[in-house]
N, C-alpha and C positions, 0 to 999 in steps of 0.2 A: 592236594595231590596234582600233581600235571594231568589236565583234561586229556590229553594225547594219549599217556599210559593207561588211563582210567578207562576210557572208551576202549582200547584195545585188549585190556583184560576182562572187559565184559561181554564183548561181541566175538573175539577174536581176530578183528580187523582193524584196521585204522581208519575208524569214522571222523578223528579229528582232521584228516587230511584228503575230503573228500575228491579234491582236485586232481590225486597224484595216479588215479586209476585211470580217469579219461586223457590225461597227460601222456599216460605209457603209451594210450591205445592211438594218440595222434602220432606218436612217435615211431610206432610200428607200421602204421599208416603211410607214413613217410619213408619209412625204408621200401615199405612196397612198391609204392610209387616211383620209388629211385630206381630199384631193381628191374622192372618193368621198363623204363627209361632207357637203362643199360641193355636190356634184351632187345630193345628196336633198335639201339645204335648198331649192336652187335649184327643182325640182321642185315642192317645197310650197309655195314661194314664189309661184311662178308658178302655181299653183292658186287659192292665195290669192287674187293679183293678180286672176286671172279674175271671182272670185267679187266681188271688189271692184269690177272694172269693170260686172258687171251692176249692181251699186247703185248706181256712180254714173249709169249711164243713166236707171234709174228716179227718181233723185233730181235730174236735171237738170244733173247736174255738168261738168267740162270733162272730155276724155280718155276717156269713156265706153266700153263695150262696145256693138257695132254691130249688135243683135238686128235684124232683120226683122220681128218681131211687132208687128202694125198697134196693139195696145194697149200695148205698151212705148213705142214711137214717140209716141201721141198724148201717155199719162202724162209723158215727157220733155219734151216742149214746154211744158207748163204748169210745169215746175220744181217739185216739191214743196218740196225745200230750202227754198225761199222761203217757204211757207205758215207756217211756224213761229213767225216773231215776230209775224206779223199775228193767230195765234189768241192768243198772251199778249196781245196789245194789247187784242183783243175782250173777253176775260175781265177784263181791266183796267177799261175801260169797264164791263162788266156791274157787276162789285164796288164802281164809284166811283158806281152809281146808288144804292145803300143799301137795294133792294130784291129782290137777290138771296137765294132762302131756298136754305139748306143741309138735306141730308135730316136731318143729324145734328150741329148744332153744338157742339163741345164747350165752346165758352165763354160761351154764351147758351141758357140753358134753355127760352126763349121762341121760340127757332128751331131747333125739332127737330121738323117737319113732313114725313113722309116724302113723302107724295104732293104738296105742295108743291116740295119739293126734285126729285122726280123731274121735276115738269112743266118747273122752271127750268133743270133739266140738258138737259131737250131740246131747250127752247128754245135755251139756249148753245150745244148741240153745232149746231143748225141756223145759228146765227148764224156759226159757227167755218168751217163748209163753204160758208157763203155768200163769205165774205171770201175763204178758203185757196183750194181746188179752182176754184171759178166766178169769182171778180171776180179775182184775181192770177194764175188760170189762163188767163184771157182776156189780161190785160195780158201776159204772159210769150209767149203763143201770137201776140196781134197784132205783139208788138217783131220777134218772131224772123221775121214775114214781112214785115217792112219791111225790116229786118237782112240780107237775104238775100244779097245782092250783097255786103255786105262781110262776111258768114261764109263766103261762097264762097272767100275768101281768106285772111281768117282762121282759122274754123272749119270747113273743108269737109266736117267729118264730120257736123255737125247734120242733124237730120233731113230739113231743106227744101233747101238747097243740096244735100246729096248726093242729092236725088231719092228719098229714103225714103218721103215722104208727098206726096201730087199737092196743087195747087193747091186743086181742088174739096173734098179731104178737110179742108185748113187750115179753108178757109170753113165748112164743115159743121160743124166742131170749134169755131168760134169762133160759128156760131150757137145752138147746143147751149150753150155757156156761158153766153152773154147772155141767153136764152130763161129757160135753167134758175134763173141767179141772178135773174133779174127774180121769176118764181116764186114763188122761195123768201122773198125780200124782201117779195111781196105777202102770201103766206101769216104771215108774223110779223107784219106789220101788221095782218092779219085777227084772229091771235090774241091780239095788244095791245089791239087798240080793241075786242074783244069781250069783256076781262076787265073784269068788274063794278068793279072797284077802279081804273082806269084812265077820266082824263077825256080824253083824247087823239082827236081825231078827223082828224087829218091821217097820210097815208101815209109818215111822215118817212125809213123804214128803206128803202122803196122810192125813195124822191126822194134819199137819200146814196148808195143803190146805182147808179141810173142815173148819176149826177153822177160817182160813180168810173169806170163804163166810158166816159164820154164824155172823161174826163182820163186815161185807159188810150189812148183812140185817139189824141188830139191829142199826147199823150206822143210817138207812136211814127210817126204818121202826117204825111205833108205837106198842107198846107202849112205848118202851123205847127211841128209836129215840135218839141217843145217840148225834147227831149234834144238838139238841138244846140247852144243856150246852156246855159252853165254855171248862169244863175241861174235861168232858168224852168226847167231839168230840175231840178235840186235842188230848188226849192219844189214842183214836181210831185210827185217822191220821196216828199218830206217828207209832203206831204197824203195821199196815197193809202198810205203805207206807217205811217202813225203816226195823223193825225186823222180819216181816213175809218173806220178800223175801231174806235177808241176811240169814237168819236161813235156807231157803230151799234151798238156794244156796250151803251151807254150806254141809248140809244133804245129798246131792246128791254126794258129793266127799268126805265125812269125816263122822264123828260123832260128835254128839253135846255133848260133857263130858267136855268142858271147863267151868270154871265161866263165861266169857264173853259172852258165847252162852246165856245165860238166862239174864244174866246182862241187854242185849239188849232188 
C-alpha cells in the first residue's frame, strides 16, 4: 500500500508529505510580504501623485489639485504651460533680427560685448514676460471666463465654475494683465526708439500687443467668438501663438521691413 495513502487513512492528514504544510506557509508569507510592499508603494505613489497634482494646478493642466490659495488659483487661470512655446518663438524672432547681442559669442569675436549682451538679454526677458504671462495669461483667463458654462459641465473643478474665484476677481486679473502688458510694450518701444542706433519712430510693439489683446477677446467673446468656427478659430490661434510673438521679438531688436515679416 502506498505509505502516503496509509498515513492519510490513519491520521486524517498527509504525514507522508511533512514539507507540504510549511511550504504553504512560506507561500502565504511571501504573499503577505508582497502585499505589504505594494501598500508601501501605493503610499509613495499617492504622495507623488499629490505633489504632481499641485504642479498640475500651477501649470494650468487638467485634473489638478484643488488648493484654495488665491495666488495659485490666479496662476492656474493663466495656464503657464502655454507660455513655453510663445517664449521660444519670441526669441526666434529676436535672433532673426540679426541684432541680438550675445554676452560672449563663441563663434564671432566681434560679438563679445558683455554690457550690450546684458542689455539685450534684459529686453528679451521683458519681451518674453509680455508674450507669456501678460498676453497669453490674458487670453487664457478671458477664454475661461466665457467658457464657464461649458466648463461647469465638462471641467467643474476649474477655478471659475467651481466658485474658487469671483467675477470681480477675474475682471481685476484681466485688467491687471491688460494694463501691465501694455505698460511693458510701451516701455520696450521707448527703449528701442531711444536707442541711438534705431531709426524707428512708431511704437510697433505696443501696436502688436494691443492687436493681440483684441484678437484674444474676439476669439473667446460673443458676438464674434472666432473659436466657434474651425477656420477662423485656427487662424486666430496661429496668428496669436506664432505670428505675433515672432513679430514682437523681431520688432524689439530690428525692423519689420522684410516680406517674410508680413508673410507670417
